C-alpha positions in Angstrom: 104.0 75.4 63.4 107.5 75.1 62.4 110.9 76.9 62.1 111.0 80.5 63.8 107.4 80.7 63.3 106.8 78.6 66.7 109.6 80.0 68.6 107.5 81.9 71.1 105.5 78.8 71.7 108.6 76.5 72.2 109.9 78.9 75.1 109.2 77.1 78.9 107.9 79.9 80.9 109.1 80.2 84.6 106.5 80.8 87.4 108.7 82.5 90.1 109.5 86.3 89.5 112.6 86.6 91.6 114.1 84.4 88.4 113.0 87.4 86.1 117.1 88.0 85.1 117.9 84.5 85.1 119.9 83.9 81.7 118.9 80.5 81.3 115.1 81.6 80.8 116.0 83.8 77.5 115.7 82.8 74.2 117.4 84.9 71.3 114.6 86.0 69.2 115.2 84.6 65.8 117.1 86.5 63.0 113.9 86.8 60.4 111.6 88.0 63.1 110.3 91.6 63.5 110.1 94.3 66.6 107.0 96.5 66.8 107.1 99.5 69.0 104.4 102.3 69.7 103.8 105.1 71.9 102.0 108.2 72.8 103.5 111.3 72.0 103.6 113.6 74.6 101.6 111.3 76.8 102.8 113.7 80.1 100.8 116.5 78.8 97.6 114.2 78.3 97.8 112.7 81.5 98.2 116.3 83.0 95.1 117.2 81.0 93.2 114.1 82.7 93.0 112.1 80.2 95.3 109.2 81.8 92.6 106.6 80.6 92.6 107.5 76.9 96.6 107.2 77.3 96.2 103.7 78.6 93.6 102.7 76.3 95.7 103.6 73.2 98.7 101.8 74.4 96.6 98.5 74.9 94.9 99.0 71.6 98.5 98.1 69.9 98.2 94.6 71.4 94.6 94.3 71.0 95.3 95.1 67.4 98.2 92.7 66.5 96.5 90.3 68.5 93.1 90.2 66.3 95.3 90.6 63.0 96.9 87.8 63.8 93.9 85.2 64.4 94.7 85.5 68.4 98.3 83.7 67.9 100.8 84.2 70.9 103.6 86.5 70.3 105.4 88.2 72.7 104.3 91.3 74.2 104.8 94.4 76.9 102.3 97.2 78.0 104.0 100.3 78.7 101.3 102.5 79.7 101.5 104.6 76.8 102.3 102.3 74.6 103.4 99.0 73.7 106.6 96.7 72.4 106.5 93.5 70.9 107.8 91.0 68.6 106.4 89.0 65.5 107.4 86.1 63.1 108.2 87.2 59.3 104.8 85.5 57.9 103.1 87.9 60.1 104.1 91.2 58.9 101.8 92.4 56.3 98.7 91.7 58.9 100.6 93.2 61.7 101.6 96.7 59.9 98.4 96.9 58.5 96.9 96.8 62.2 99.4 99.0 63.3 98.7 101.6 60.6 95.1 101.5 60.9 95.8 101.8 65.0 97.8 105.1 64.3 94.6 106.7 62.3 92.5 105.5 64.9 94.6 106.9 68.0 94.3 110.4 66.1 90.6 110.3 64.8 88.9 108.7 67.9 91.2 109.6 70.7 92.8 112.7 69.7 96.0 111.1 70.7 99.1 111.2 68.4 100.2 107.3 68.1 103.7 107.0 66.7 105.0 103.1 65.5 107.8 101.7 64.0 108.7 97.9 62.5 112.0 96.6 62.9 113.9 93.8 61.7 116.0 91.8 64.3 118.9 91.9 62.1 119.1 95.5 62.2 118.8 95.6 65.9 122.0 93.0 66.1 123.7 94.9 63.1 123.8 98.1 65.1 125.2 96.1 68.3 122.3 95.3 70.4 120.9 92.0 71.2 117.1 90.9 72.0 116.1 87.7 74.0 113.1 87.0 75.4 111.6 85.0 78.1 108.3 83.7 79.2 106.8 84.8 82.7 103.6 82.5 83.8 101.6 85.0 85.7 99.0 82.1 85.8 98.4 78.6 84.2 96.2 80.4 81.4 98.4 83.7 81.0 102.0 84.6 80.3 104.0 87.8 79.7 107.0 88.3 77.7 110.1 89.9 79.3 112.6 91.5 76.8 116.3 91.7 77.4 119.6 92.5 75.5 119.1 96.4 74.9 117.5 95.8 71.4 114.1 96.9 72.6 115.3 100.4 73.9 117.4 100.9 70.9 114.5 100.3 68.6 112.3 102.7 70.8 114.8 105.0 70.1 114.7 104.8 66.7 111.3 105.2 66.7 111.4 108.3 68.3 113.8 109.4 65.6 111.3 109.0 63.4 113.0 105.8 61.7 111.4 102.4 60.6 108.3 104.4 61.0 104.8 103.0 60.3 102.9 105.2 57.9 99.0 105.7 59.0 96.3 104.2 57.2 93.8 106.3 55.2 91.2 107.9 57.1 88.2 105.9 58.3 90.4 102.5 58.5 90.5 101.5 61.7 91.6 98.3 63.5 89.9 95.4 65.1 90.2 96.0 69.0 87.7 93.6 69.7 88.1 92.3 73.7 89.5 96.1 74.5 87.5 97.4 77.5 88.2 99.3 80.6 84.9 98.6 82.7 86.8 98.4 86.3 86.9 101.5 88.8 89.7 103.1 89.7 91.8 100.9 92.3 92.5 102.6 95.6 95.9 101.8 97.6 95.1 99.3 100.3 98.8 99.9 101.8 99.3 103.3 101.5 101.0 104.3 97.8 100.5 102.8 94.2 104.0 103.5 93.1 105.1 103.2 89.2 108.6 102.1 89.0 111.4 102.0 86.2 114.8 100.9 86.7 117.4 100.4 84.1 120.8 99.3 84.5 123.8 101.3 83.0 125.5 99.2 80.6 124.8 95.3 80.8 123.1 94.1 83.9 125.5 92.8 86.1 126.0 91.3 89.4 125.1 94.5 91.2 121.9 95.2 88.9 121.2 91.6 89.9 121.6 92.3 93.5 119.6 95.6 93.0 116.3 93.8 91.9 116.7 91.1 94.2 116.3 93.6 96.9 113.2 95.4 95.4 111.5 92.3 94.5 112.3 91.3 98.6 111.0 94.4 100.0 108.0 93.9 98.1 107.5 90.2 98.6 107.2 90.7 102.1 104.3 93.1 102.1 100.6 92.1 101.7 99.9 90.4 98.1 103.6 90.9 96.9 102.6 94.6 96.2 100.3 93.5 93.7 98.0 96.6 93.0 94.7 94.5 92.7 93.1 92.9 95.7 92.9 88.9 95.6 89.4 89.3 95.0 89.7 91.2 92.2 89.1 94.6 91.1 85.8 96.7 91.9 83.3 96.7 88.7 82.8 100.4 87.5 79.8 102.6 86.1 82.1 105.6 84.6 80.6 107.4 81.3 84.1 108.2 80.5 85.3 104.3 80.3 82.0 103.7 78.5 82.9 106.5 76.0 86.6 105.2 75.3 85.2 101.5 74.7 82.8 102.9 72.6 85.5 104.4 70.2 87.4 101.1 70.0 84.0 99.4 68.5 83.7 99.3 64.5 80.5 100.9 64.4 79.1 101.0 60.8 75.7 101.8 62.4 76.8 105.5 63.8 78.6 106.5 67.2 75.7 106.7 69.0 74.7 103.0 68.6 78.0 101.8 69.5 77.6 103.8 72.9 74.4 102.4 73.6 75.7 98.9 73.0 78.6 99.7 75.2 76.5 101.1 78.1 74.4 98.0 78.1 77.0 95.5 77.8 79.0 97.7 80.8 75.9 97.6 82.8 74.9 94.1 82.4 78.7 92.9 83.1 78.4 95.5 86.2 75.4 93.7 87.8 76.6 90.4 87.1 80.2 90.8 88.7 78.7 93.0 91.4 75.8 90.8 92.5 77.8 87.8 91.6 75.6 86.5 89.3 75.8 82.9 87.5 75.2 82.6 84.0 75.8 79.2 82.2 78.7 78.2 83.5 80.4 81.5 84.4 81.6 82.0 87.8 81.8 85.7 88.8 84.3 84.9 91.7 86.4 82.8 89.8 86.5 85.3 86.8 87.4 88.2 89.7 90.4 86.3 91.2 91.7 85.3 87.6 91.7 89.2 86.9 93.8 89.7 89.9 96.4 86.9 89.0 96.4 87.5 85.7 97.4 91.6 86.1 100.9 92.5 84.5 101.9 94.3 87.3 105.6 93.6 87.0 108.0 93.1 84.3 110.9 93.4 82.6 111.3 95.3 79.2 115.3 96.0 79.0 114.7 97.6 82.7 112.2 96.4 85.6 109.2 97.8 85.5 106.3 97.6 88.4 103.3 99.2 89.3 102.9 98.1 93.1 100.5 98.8 96.1 102.8 99.1 99.2 103.4 101.2 102.1 104.9 104.3 102.8 107.6 103.2 104.5 108.4 100.2 101.9 108.3 103.1 99.2 110.9 105.0 100.9 113.3 102.2 101.5 113.0 101.5 98.2 113.9 105.2 96.9 116.5 105.0 99.3 118.0 101.9 97.6 117.4 103.1 94.2 119.5 106.3 95.2 122.3 104.9 96.4 122.5 102.5 93.6 122.4 104.9 91.1 125.0 107.0 93.0 127.2 103.9 92.8 126.7 103.8 88.8 124.6 101.0 88.9 121.2 102.1 87.3 118.9 105.1 86.5 115.9 105.1 87.5 112.2 106.8 87.5 109.7 106.7 90.3 106.0 108.2 90.6 103.6 108.1 93.6 100.0 108.0 93.3 96.9 106.8 95.5 95.1 104.7 92.6 96.1 102.3 90.0 94.3 102.0 86.6 93.2 98.5 85.0 92.7 98.3 80.7 91.5 94.6 79.8 91.9 92.4 76.8 89.2 89.8 77.0 88.8 87.3 74.2 86.4 85.4 76.0 84.8 85.6 79.5 84.4 82.1 79.8 88.0 81.7 79.5 91.0 82.2 82.0 93.2 83.4 79.3 91.8 87.5 79.9 94.9 89.4 80.4 94.7 93.0 82.6 97.2 95.7 81.7 97.8 98.0 85.0 99.5 101.6 85.5 99.3 104.2 87.8 96.2 106.4 87.9 98.0 109.7 87.7 100.9 109.5 85.4 102.2 105.7 86.2 104.5 104.9 83.6 104.7 108.0 81.6 105.5 109.8 84.9 108.3 107.4 86.0 109.9 107.7 82.5 109.8 111.4 82.4 112.0 111.4 85.6 114.2 108.4 84.4 115.0 110.5 81.5 115.8 113.5 83.3 117.9 111.5 85.5 120.0 110.2 82.4 120.6 113.6 81.0 121.9 115.2 84.3 123.9 111.8 84.3 125.3 113.0 80.8 
């Protein structure tokens, strides 16, 4: 690949998350690239109705659809719990637009959720007075996650919610390729006291005070077991949840019918549960290695025009973090949203279980990022 098409591949990943706001790690997105944003409308209502797994599944489906539509090419993306944001080169636009269009239709038909999506040119973002830069954080040797800064992604999300640059839904029955998407792990209970979902957004451009705040928050978590990671170092526990089977079956293209898809999903899920539960080695597959890699690859921390964390920490650490944030908000440094729960949920995208590049999206199990975002929005409105 040449020119702007190979832009993301050329970015050198950084390995220490403490450097997430180091400007030297970020590169401006090329002017001919496009930004994609999508989210579930009224996700808080769906979560209140107990549909948190479905909401997370739809958010991850956006990434899966784009990944499969582009032939598995590397592109920057961020999972947001009830949606996703990403960027793609111009040659991928037709395939990505169709994938998003089909995902919107699929979410309504199969999941009963209204997904909205938009594709926006980087030039339009910069013409509006915002920038968009991207970095790559190496969660492991095999997996990197994108970090977005500059305010452009937040502006794009705002435009989407106003109905601008909207992706039109595909005709009924045209569904995306969601190969690799699954949610087979049991809810992950807190080992330290509380699963904390947190969004912290700077007021204005991130300045030295905001950088110091982020360093303080990450420092508090670095002193906790497993750096606040909500997944045990040995990996999550495989689950046998009929609701998860149903959601995964709805993600499968099923020319032979829904019952066949559900039976296939049930069989595969029980097989993988047995392999992981009893550590059965099959043709080079090492269950212990796979589960440890799953823990390492999980995206529990990110920066997407704001710091976003889903962490497992003690009640005392959560209280200290909340005090830090309240003080910073009072000083005009940030706005924030925070939500506490007892468990985390994982949604997975596994192109092949034989490779280490499987990615795992984590969110709080009873509100998570969606509830934190709602509280952040309320705080913004009070400030305004």
